Structure formats: C-alpha cells, structure tokens
N, C-alpha and C positions, 0 to 999 in steps of 0.2 A: 596601595593596591592590596587587596585581600588574597589570602592563600586559598587555592582551590583544593578541595578534598573530595574523595569519592563518597558515595552514600554509606558504604560500609565503614570507612574511616570516621565519618561524622557520627554514626550511631555508636561506634566504639568509644569515641571521645565523650559523647553524652553519657553513656553508661558509667564511665570512669570519672565523671565530674571534671573533665578537662576543657570544657567549652565555657568561654566567658558568658556571664549572664548580665542582664540589665539590672538596674537598681531595685526592681521588684521581683527579680528572679526569673524573668522571661528570657527565652531564647530568641535570637533574631538572626535569620540567615536568608540568603537569596539563592534560589534554585534556577539554574540555567540549563535549558535543553538545547543540545546541539544535534542536528539531524545526522544520523549515521548513514552508512551505505548499506541499505537493506531493502529487501522485498519482504514486507511483513503480512501480506495477504495474497493468496492465489487460490481462488475458489471457483468451482464450476457448478452452475445450476443446470440440470439436465434438460428441462423443458420449461420455457417461460409461459406465463399466463398473461392475458390481456391486462389485468390489474397491475401486474408487476411492471410490464412495459410502460404503461401510462404513469405509474408512480415514479418511475425512473426518468420519465420524460423522453423515452426513446421514440416517441411519435411526434415530436415537435422540432422546430428549427430545421437544420439540414436534413433531418430524417422525416420531415412531414410527408405524410402519405405512404410511408413504408410500413410494412406489417412484420413485426418481429415475433409475433405470438407463435409459440411452438418451437422457436429456435432455442438453442442452448445459449447461456450467457456466461461469460468469464469475467471475474472481478479480480483486479490486482491493485496493490498500493505500494508506492515506492518513496524512499527518501534517499538522497535529496529529491525533492518533488520534480525538478526538471528532468530527471532521468526517465520519467514516464514517456517522453518524446522518443527516446531510444527504444524503450520497450514496445511502443506502438509500431515503430519501424520494423523491429525484429519479428513481432507477431504477424504483421501484415505480409512479410516476406516468407514466413514459415508455413502458411496455409491459406485456405480460402475462408478467411474470417473478415468480418466487417468491423470497423472502428465505430462502436455505438456511442462511446463517450470518452473524452480524455480531458483531464484538468491538470495543467502544468503548475497550478498554484497550490494544489494539495496532493498531487501525486496519484490521482485516481485514474484507473483505466477500466473500461467495460468493453468487452468484445462480444460479438454475436455471430452465430453461424451453426453449423452442424456440430454435434457434441464431440465427435472424433477430431474435428479440425480445431475446436477451441482447446481441447486437452493437449493436442500436439503443439499448438502455438504457445500455450502457457508453459509447457515443458521446455520448449526451445528458449523462451524468454528466461526462465529460471536457470537453465544451463548456461546461457550466454552471460547473465549477470553474475553467476557464481564463478565460472571458470575464466571468463575473459575480463570481467571488470572487478573481480575480487569482492563482490558483495556477499553479505550474509543473506541467504534465502530460506524462506520457510517452506515446508512441504505443501504441495498442492492438495486441496481437499475437494470433495465432490458430493453433491446431494441430488 
C-alpha cells in the first residue's frame, strides 16, 4: 500500500528531491479525487431566452409543451452527487419553483420560476446545506 500525501506535501517533496524517480528520471504517481461535501455552484439567470431553454432541454421529456421562456433559472451543483435529491426537496418546499432538471449522477440541479422565488429557494438550500449538513457552500451569484 502506498502512502497518501496532499498536493502541497507532494510538491514540497519534489522540490527537495525526496520523491523516488524511475530509471529514466521520470515521476510516477496516481491522483485520486474524493468527492467532498460541498455546493460548488449557485447561480441565478434573471430572464431565460428561448435558445437557452431549448439548449438545456427544458422543452422535452416531462416538460414537453411547457414554456419556460422569460422565467428565471437557478443552477446548482453538489458533491456528493446524490445530495442533489435533498437540495431539490428543500428548494421545492422553500418557494414556488419548478424542478426543471435534476441529475443525481453528476449533482446538477436547475430550477425555474420567478426570480425572487429562485433566489429565495437557492438561499434556503445554501443555508440548509451549510448549517444543517455541514457542507462547504459557495456564494450565490446572479446575472
């Protein structure tokens, strides 16, 4: 079993010549990514356009026939990915928002509705994840 080191420890060892090298002087290491407990995106788009809705696929599947043009859109991303299910529940209970898209396999959530409702729902999700679940949360942004 190999020793696990942080990125900083690794670079410190490389700079000081403490890392074993191959026969030709090459470095060999494996990088492993472990999902943290974080909300790393919380963004609100004020008014969506038809091209935005079509590109995101908000007019197909369970949303076929719905028109989300002119609504605000809220985007959020979570790790671990399954926590998006909890976020969708919190958001839906926080205000009059629609669940436009949710992917529990990559942690993506898109909400649609009035801008004030989207902002309120995202704030509630961020607050719940930070204070109740102990997640690192990013600030909410808006354009």
